C-alpha distance (Angstrom), angle and dihedral (degrees) to the residues before:
residue distance angle dihedral
M1 . . .
A2 3.77 . .
L3 3.79 132.5 .
L4 3.81 118.5 -166.8
N5 3.81 136.0 172.5
M6 3.77 122.5 -147.8
K7 3.83 133.0 178.9
I8 3.76 146.2 177.9
T9 3.81 138.8 169.9
T10 3.79 119.7 -131.7
T11 3.84 129.0 -164.4
D12 3.85 99.9 176.5
A13 3.80 142.5 31.0
T14 3.82 96.2 -89.3
P15 3.82 115.8 119.2
T16 3.84 104.6 -109.5
E17 3.84 125.4 -167.9
L18 3.76 117.4 -120.9
E19 3.81 113.9 -132.2
V20 3.81 141.3 -163.4
A21 3.82 88.9 -145.0
S22 3.81 130.6 -16.2
G23 3.80 108.0 -58.1
T24 3.83 94.8 1.3
F25 3.85 115.2 134.6
L26 3.76 132.3 -162.1
E27 3.80 89.4 -113.4
F28 3.78 125.7 -174.4
A29 3.78 126.3 -145.9
N30 3.82 120.7 -121.2
E31 3.82 112.8 -83.1
M32 3.82 93.3 18.1
T33 3.82 129.3 138.6
A34 3.83 122.9 -176.6
I35 3.74 142.0 176.2
V36 3.76 105.0 -132.4
V37 3.79 125.9 -161.6
V38 3.80 116.3 -172.4
R39 3.79 121.3 -172.2
V40 3.79 113.5 -169.1
V41 3.79 129.3 -170.6
A42 3.82 122.5 -171.7
R43 3.76 128.6 -169.3
R44 3.75 131.8 179.9
T45 3.82 108.7 -126.2
D46 3.83 105.3 -178.6
V47 3.82 91.1 70.3
L48 3.78 133.2 10.9
G49 3.77 123.2 -93.3
D50 3.77 124.3 36.5
S51 3.84 121.9 102.5
A52 3.78 138.7 155.3
G53 3.82 138.1 -172.2
Y54 3.78 130.9 -159.2
E55 3.80 140.2 175.2
L56 3.85 121.6 -153.9
I57 3.79 120.3 -170.9
C58 3.81 126.9 -175.0
L59 3.78 147.2 149.8
A60 3.79 110.5 -125.1
Q61 3.78 132.3 -179.1
R62 3.78 142.2 -177.0
N63 3.82 113.6 -159.9
G64 3.80 99.5 -179.3
G65 3.77 134.0 -30.3
P66 3.84 123.7 11.6
E67 3.80 91.9 -85.2
T68 3.85 90.5 65.8
M69 3.82 93.4 63.9
E70 3.77 111.4 121.4
I71 3.78 146.5 155.5
V72 3.81 109.1 -116.7
G73 3.81 109.3 -135.5
S74 3.76 112.6 -24.9
V75 3.81 137.8 -42.0
T76 3.76 117.1 -102.7
K77 3.84 109.7 -140.4
V78 3.81 122.6 -168.7
V79 3.78 117.3 -170.3
I80 3.76 99.9 -149.1
A81 3.77 93.0 -173.4
E82 3.81 142.5 -33.6
G83 3.74 123.7 -160.3
T84 3.78 117.6 -128.2
G85 3.81 90.2 -97.6
A86 3.84 94.7 45.6
T87 3.80 101.6 59.3
S88 3.87 93.0 110.2
W89 3.87 93.0 52.0
D90 3.79 119.4 101.8
C91 3.80 144.6 170.1
N92 3.81 131.6 -160.2
V93 3.76 142.0 177.9
S94 3.81 124.6 -138.9
A95 3.85 141.8 161.4
D96 3.80 116.4 -87.7
T97 3.80 102.4 -152.0
T98 3.83 92.0 -178.4
N99 3.79 95.2 61.6
G100 3.80 99.9 21.4
A101 3.75 90.0 -119.2
L102 3.80 144.6 115.8
K103 3.77 113.9 -97.7
I104 3.83 116.8 -147.7
E105 3.85 111.4 -168.7
A106 3.78 132.0 -175.1
T107 3.77 124.7 -160.2
G108 3.77 115.5 -156.2
E109 3.76 130.3 176.8
A110 3.84 134.7 -89.9
A111 3.81 115.6 -88.9
K112 3.78 93.2 5.6
T113 3.87 124.1 108.6
I114 3.76 108.5 -140.6
E115 3.79 126.0 179.4
W116 3.82 114.6 -150.1
T117 3.79 123.7 -164.7
A118 3.78 125.1 -177.7
C119 3.82 131.0 -167.2
I120 3.82 110.8 -158.3
H121 3.82 121.4 -162.3
M122 3.86 115.8 -170.2
N123 3.73 128.5 -173.2
D124 3.79 106.7 -172.8
S125 3.76 139.1 -175.5
R126 3.79 91.9 -110.2
D127 3.82 89.4 67.6
F128 3.82 87.4 78.2
A129 3.81 99.1 44.6
S130 3.80 115.7 122.7
């Protein structure tokens, strides 16, 4: 079982990957499967007011090299809440087949400074290895 925190600040509407540290990916080992639960909170910091919360749940696996990384089935996304000024914000999770990792991206809004924080809980197949 793993628990990680990731963050990023956005100032536009370009999808931006959250990171643990600069250039650090949520990389999977070869022959690994995990249920991943990502809880994301976003808050506008240049003015008071706007916030949003999301939960993303998926089953992900990597069978061999990085190119085998995939989401099994589809991602379940729950929009917990979006303030009236946050309805165009979004976040998503996808497979990164270059790095063999999960990619968690946040999309903010032009001319708004938004801080994104994610808490990732993973229960993976290696937890039961002998």
